[in-house]
ZAVO-395720 format. One record per atom (N, C-alpha, C, CB): residue in one letter; atom name; x, y, z; chain. Coordinates in steps of 0.1 Angstrom, whole numbers. Each point is the difference from the previous one (the first is absolute). Glycine has a CB too. Example, Ala and Ser with C-alpha at 12.3 -4.5 7.8 and 13.67 -1.06 7.14 Angstrom:
# residues 2
R panu dose    px    py    pz zafi
R    a    N   132   -57    78    A
R    a   CA    -9    12     0    A
R    a    C     9    12     0    A
R    a   CB   -19   -12    12    A
R    s    N    15    23   -19    A
R    s   CA     9    11     0    A
R    s    C    -8    11     8    A
R    s   CB    12    -6   -22    A
***
This chain:
# residues 59
R panu dose    px    py    pz zafi
R    x    N   170  -232   198    A
R    x   CA     0     6   -13    A
R    x    C   -12     9    -1    A
R    x   CB    12   -20   -10    A
R    x    N   -10    32     6    A
R    x   CA   -10    10    -1    A
R    x    C    -8    -2   -14    A
R    x   CB    13    16    15    A
R    x    N   -26   -14   -14    A
R    x   CA    -8    -1   -12    A
R    x    C    -1    14    -6    A
R    x   CB   -13   -20     9    A
R    x    N    16    21   -22    A
R    x   CA    -1    13    -7    A
R    x    C   -15     3    -3    A
R    x   CB    23    -3   -10    A
R    x    N   -28    13    16    A
R    x   CA   -15     3    -1    A
R    x    C    -4     4   -14    A
R    x   CB     0     7    24    A
R    x    N     9    -1   -31    A
R    x   CA    -3     4   -14    A
R    x    C    -2   -13    -9    A
R    x   CB    13    21     3    A
R    x    N    -4   -31     0    A
R    x   CA    -1   -12    -8    A
R    x    C   -13    -8     3    A
R    x   CB    25    -1     0    A
R    x    N   -29     1    13    A
R    x   CA   -12    -6     4    A
R    x    C   -12     7    -6    A
R    x   CB    11    -7    22    A
R    x    N   -11    20   -22    A
R    x   CA   -11     8    -6    A
R    x    C    -1    -3   -15    A
R    x   CB     3    18    17    A
R    x    N     8   -19   -24    A
R    x   CA     0    -4   -14    A
R    x    C    -7   -13    -2    A
R    x   CB    21    14    -5    A
R    x    N   -17   -24    13    A
R    x   CA    -5   -14    -1    A
R    x    C   -15     0     2    A
R    x   CB    22    -9     7    A
R    x    N   -27    17     3    A
R    x   CA   -14     1     3    A
R    x    C    -8     6   -12    A
R    x   CB     5     2    25    A
R    x    N     0     9   -31    A
R    x   CA    -6     6   -11    A
R    x    C    -1    -9   -12    A
R    x   CB     8    22     8    A
R    x    N     3   -29   -11    A
R    x   CA     1   -10   -11    A
R    x    C   -10   -11     2    A
R    x   CB    24     5    -4    A
R    x    N   -25   -10    16    A
R    x   CA   -10   -11     4    A
R    x    C   -14     5    -2    A
R    x   CB    16   -10    16    A
R    x    N   -19    23   -12    A
R    x   CA   -13     5    -2    A
R    x    C    -4     2   -15    A
R    x   CB     3    12    22    A
R    x    N     7    -8   -30    A
R    x   CA    -2     2   -14    A
R    x    C    -4   -14    -7    A
R    x   CB    16    20     0    A
R    x    N    -8   -30     4    A
R    x   CA    -3   -14    -5    A
R    x    C   -13    -5     4    A
R    x   CB    24    -5     0    A
R    x    N   -28     8    13    A
R    x   CA   -13    -4     5    A
R    x    C   -11     7    -8    A
R    x   CB    10    -3    23    A
R    x    N    -9    16   -26    A
R    x   CA   -11     7    -8    A
R    x    C     0    -6   -14    A
R    x   CB     3    21    14    A
R    x    N     8   -23   -20    A
R    x   CA     0    -5   -14    A
R    x    C    -6   -14     0    A
R    x   CB    21    13    -5    A
R    x    N   -18   -22    14    A
R    x   CA    -6   -13     0    A
R    x    C   -14     0     3    A
R    x   CB    22    -9     7    A
R    x    N   -27    17     3    A
R    x   CA   -14    -1     5    A
R    x    C    -9     8   -10    A
R    x   CB     8    -3    24    A
R    x    N    -4    14   -30    A
R    x   CA    -8     8    -8    A
R    x    C     8     6   -11    A
R    x   CB   -16     4    19    A
R    x    N    18   -11   -30    A
R    x   CA     9     6   -11    A
R    x    C    -7    12    -6    A
R    x   CB     9   -23    -4    A
R    x    N   -22    24     3    A
R    x   CA    -6    11    -7    A
R    x    C     2    13     8    A
R    x   CB   -17   -15   -10    A
R    x    N    16    14    23    A
R    x   CA     3    11     9    A
R    x    C    14     4    -1    A
R    x   CB   -19    -7    16    A
R    x    N    28    -3   -16    A
R    x   CA    14     3    -1    A
R    x    C     3     8   -13    A
R    x   CB     6   -21    13    A
R    x    N   -12    17   -24    A
R    x   CA     1     7   -13    A
R    x    C    -5    14     1    A
R    x   CB    -2   -21   -12    A
R    x    N    -9    23    19    A
R    x   CA    -5    14     2    A
R    x    C    10     8     8    A
R    x   CB   -23    -9     0    A
R    x    N    30     4    10    A
R    x   CA    10     7     8    A
R    x    C    11     4    -9    A
R    x   CB    -6   -12    21    A
R    x    N    11     3   -30    A
R    x   CA    11     3    -9    A
R    x    C    -4    11    -9    A
R    x   CB     8   -24     1    A
R    x    N   -20    23    -7    A
R    x   CA    -5    11    -9    A
R    x    C    -1    13     7    A
R    x   CB   -13   -17   -12    A
R    x    N     8    18    24    A
R    x   CA     0    12     8    A
R    x    C    14     6     2    A
R    x   CB   -21    -8    11    A
R    x    N    30    -1    -8    A
R    x   CA    14     4     2    A
R    x    C     6     6   -12    A
R    x   CB     3   -18    17    A
R    x    N    -5    11   -29    A
R    x   CA     6     6   -12    A
R    x    C    -7    13    -5    A
R    x   CB     5   -24    -6    A
R    x    N   -18    25     9    A
R    x   CA    -7    12    -3    A
R    x    C     6    12     9    A
R    x   CB   -21   -13    -7    A
R    x    N    24    10    19    A
R    x   CA     6    10     9    A
R    x    C    13     4    -5    A
R    x   CB   -12    -9    19    A
R    x    N    20     0   -23    A
R    x   CA    14     3    -5    A
R    x    C    -1     8   -13    A
R    x   CB     9   -21    10    A
R    x    N   -19    17   -19    A
R    x   CA    -2     7   -12    A
R    x    C    -5    15     2    A
R    x   CB    -6   -22   -11    A
R    x    N    -3    23    20    A
R    x   CA    -4    14     4    A
R    x    C    11     9     6    A
R    x   CB   -23   -10     4    A
R    x    N    31     3     4    A
R    x   CA    11     8     6    A
R    x    C    10     4   -11    A
R    x   CB    -3   -13    22    A
R    x    N     6     4   -31    A
R    x   CA    10     3   -11    A
R    x    C    -6    11    -9    A
R    x   CB     9   -23     0    A
R    x    N   -22    23    -3    A
R    x   CA    -6    11    -8    A
R    x    C     1    13     8    A
R    x   CB   -16   -17   -11    A
R    x    N    13    17    24    A
R    x   CA     1    12     8    A
R    x    C    14     6     0    A
R    x   CB   -19    -8    14    A
R    x    N    29    -1   -13    A
R    x   CA    14     5    -1    A
R    x    C     3     6   -13    A
R    x   CB     7   -18    17    A
R    x    N   -12    11   -28    A
R    x   CA     3     5   -13    A
R    x    C    -7    14    -2    A
R    x   CB     1   -24    -9    A
R    x    N   -13    25    13    A
R    x   CA    -7    13    -1    A
R    x    C     7    11     8    A
R    x   CB   -21   -12    -2    A
R    x    N    27     8    14    A
R    x   CA     7    10     8    A
R    x    C    13     4    -7    A
R    x   CB    -9   -10    21    A
R    x    N    16     0   -27    A
R    x   CA    13     4    -7    A
R    x    C    -3     8   -13    A
R    x   CB    10   -21     9    A
R    x    N   -21    18   -15    A
R    x   CA    -4     9   -12    A
R    x    C    -3    14     5    A
R    x   CB    -9   -20   -12    A
R    x    N     2    21    23    A
R    x   CA    -3    13     5    A
R    x    C    13     8     4    A
R    x   CB   -22    -9     9    A
R    x    N    32     2    -4    A
R    x   CA    12     6     4    A
R    x    C     8     4   -13    A
R    x   CB     1   -13    21    A
R    x    N    -1     5   -31    A
R    x   CA     7     2   -13    A
R    x    C    -7    12    -7    A
R    x   CB     6   -24    -2    A
R    x    N   -18    27     4    A
R    x   CA    -7    11    -6    A
R    x    C     1    13     8    A
R    x   CB   -16   -16   -10    A
R    x    N    24    16    20    A
R    x   CA     3    11     8    A
R    x    C    -9     2    12    A
R    x   CB     8    10   -20    A
R    x    N   -16   -20    23    A
R    x   CA    -9     1    12    A
R    x    C   -12     9    -2    A
R    x   CB    19    -4    13    A
R    x    N   -22     7   -26    A
R    x   CA   -12     8    -2    A
R    x    C   -13    -8     1    A
R    x   CB    13    14   -16    A
R    x    N   -23    -8    22    A
R    x   CA   -13    -8     1    A
R    x    C    -8     0   -13    A
R    x   CB     0     7    24    A
***
């Protein structure tokens, strides 16, 4: 039976996430905050770009 490498990689990542949460919850919270800030910044940049396009691309 062949082992699906993608499934194994997902299990390894999940195990690592649980390890970080259990061993250092404050650091895990910092990682989550950094992730959400990155998503927020990306959404703002996309919104700014769409506004720029809607305004005709004028600088």
